[in-house]
C-alpha positions as CSV (number, residue, x, y, z in Angstrom):
1,M,54.7,72.3,-10.9
2,R,56.7,73.6,-8.0
3,H,55.1,75.9,-5.5
4,T,57.5,78.6,-4.2
5,N,56.0,78.5,-0.7
6,R,57.2,75.0,-0.3
7,E,60.9,75.7,-1.1
8,T,63.5,78.4,-0.2
9,T,64.2,81.3,-2.4
10,T,67.7,79.8,-3.0
11,H,66.1,76.6,-4.4
12,T,63.8,78.6,-6.6
13,I,66.5,80.8,-8.0
14,T,68.9,77.8,-8.5
15,R,66.3,76.0,-10.5
16,L,65.6,79.1,-12.6
17,I,69.3,79.6,-13.2
18,K,69.5,76.0,-14.4
19,A,66.6,76.7,-16.8
20,L,68.4,79.8,-18.1
21,D,71.6,77.8,-18.7
22,A,69.7,75.0,-20.5
23,H,67.5,77.6,-22.4
24,H,64.3,75.9,-21.1
25,P,61.2,78.0,-20.9
26,V,59.4,78.4,-17.6
27,T,55.7,78.7,-17.0
28,I,55.0,80.9,-14.0
29,T,52.0,81.6,-11.9
30,Y,52.5,85.2,-10.7
31,L,50.8,87.8,-8.6
32,K,50.5,91.0,-10.5
33,E,49.0,94.3,-9.4
34,E,45.5,94.8,-10.9
35,K,44.8,98.0,-12.8
36,D,41.5,99.9,-13.1
37,D,39.9,101.1,-16.4
38,A,42.1,104.2,-16.3
39,G,45.3,102.2,-16.0
40,R,45.9,103.1,-12.3
41,K,47.1,100.3,-9.9
42,T,44.4,99.3,-7.5
43,G,46.6,97.6,-4.9
44,Q,44.9,94.3,-5.4
45,L,47.1,91.3,-6.5
46,I,45.7,88.9,-9.0
47,E,47.2,85.6,-10.3
48,T,48.3,85.4,-13.9
49,V,50.0,82.6,-15.8
50,R,52.8,83.3,-18.3
51,T,55.4,81.3,-20.1
52,I,58.7,83.1,-20.1
53,E,62.2,82.6,-21.5
54,I,64.7,83.9,-18.9
55,L,67.4,86.3,-20.0
56,D,68.9,87.5,-16.7
57,F,68.5,88.2,-13.0
58,T,68.8,91.7,-11.5
59,V,68.2,93.4,-8.2
60,S,66.0,96.5,-7.8
61,Q,67.0,99.4,-5.6
62,A,64.4,98.1,-3.1
63,G,66.3,94.8,-2.9
64,D,63.8,92.7,-4.8
65,I,65.3,90.0,-7.1
66,L,63.9,90.5,-10.6
67,V,63.7,87.8,-13.3
68,K,64.3,89.5,-16.7
69,A,62.7,87.4,-19.4
70,L,60.9,87.4,-22.7
71,D,57.1,86.9,-22.4
72,R,56.1,84.2,-25.0
73,E,52.6,85.7,-25.4
74,S,53.7,89.2,-26.3
75,G,57.4,88.6,-27.3
76,E,58.3,91.6,-25.1
77,A,61.2,91.8,-22.6
78,R,59.7,92.2,-19.1
79,S,60.7,91.7,-15.4
80,W,58.9,89.7,-12.7
81,R,59.7,90.0,-9.0
82,L,60.8,86.6,-7.6
83,D,58.9,87.1,-4.4
84,R,55.6,87.3,-6.4
85,L,56.1,83.9,-8.0
86,V,53.5,81.5,-6.7
87,A,54.4,78.4,-8.7
88,Y,56.5,77.5,-11.8
89,T,57.2,74.7,-14.2
90,V,60.4,74.3,-16.1
91,H,59.8,72.8,-19.5
92,R,62.1,70.5,-21.5
93,T,61.7,72.4,-24.7
94,V,63.9,75.2,-26.0
95,Y,63.6,78.9,-26.4
96,T,61.5,80.0,-29.4
97,V,61.2,83.8,-29.0
98,E,63.8,85.7,-30.9
99,A,65.8,87.7,-28.4
100,P,65.9,91.5,-29.0
101,A,69.1,93.4,-29.4
102,A,71.1,94.0,-26.2
103,D,69.8,97.6,-25.8
104,E,66.1,96.5,-26.2
105,T,66.2,93.9,-23.3
106,R,65.5,96.5,-20.7
107,P,61.7,96.4,-20.0
108,A,59.8,99.7,-20.0
109,G,59.4,101.3,-16.6
110,T,62.5,99.9,-15.0
111,S,64.4,103.1,-14.4
112,G,66.2,103.2,-11.1
113,L,67.3,99.6,-11.0
114,A,70.5,98.7,-9.4
115,T,72.4,96.0,-11.1
116,V,75.0,93.6,-9.6
117,T,77.7,92.2,-11.8
118,V,78.9,88.8,-10.7
119,L,81.8,87.1,-12.5
120,Y,82.2,83.4,-12.3
121,P,83.9,80.6,-14.4
122,V,81.8,79.2,-17.3
123,D,81.7,75.8,-15.7
124,C,80.6,77.1,-12.3
125,P,77.6,75.1,-11.0
126,A,74.3,76.9,-10.5
127,V,74.4,76.5,-6.7
128,A,77.8,78.2,-6.5
129,R,76.5,81.0,-8.7
130,V,73.6,81.5,-6.3
131,Q,76.0,81.8,-3.5
132,L,78.2,84.3,-5.4
133,L,75.0,86.3,-6.2
134,A,74.0,86.3,-2.5
135,D,77.5,87.4,-1.5
136,A,77.5,90.3,-4.0
137,L,74.0,91.4,-2.8
138,A,75.2,91.4,0.8
139,A,78.2,93.7,-0.1
């Protein structure tokens, strides 16, 4: 298990991109905002553990890096903020959740997201892709 507070964001996203390339699922420990009985957010963060199959990375309008992935428990496409990841483990197995059609991969409640398209050669190493992503975000 890797703890995100012991490595840079660049190292974390590089390892997650490598997991995406190899189609390896990732178990994440994540801080999510707690909701009360009425479904309203309370402002308290609680740890939750999920196993995900990464689909893509996007950037919100607020500048947060989002990991778009399929949740193995529910089978739904969801997004997780990279800065709220506490720890993660990349598995050696392969993806098992059937990916939804391209128009269904956008999780509910993600309106207003800004996307960054980064083109790179197919054989481009993950570290180089992270740098290209960082350059695109800076622009």
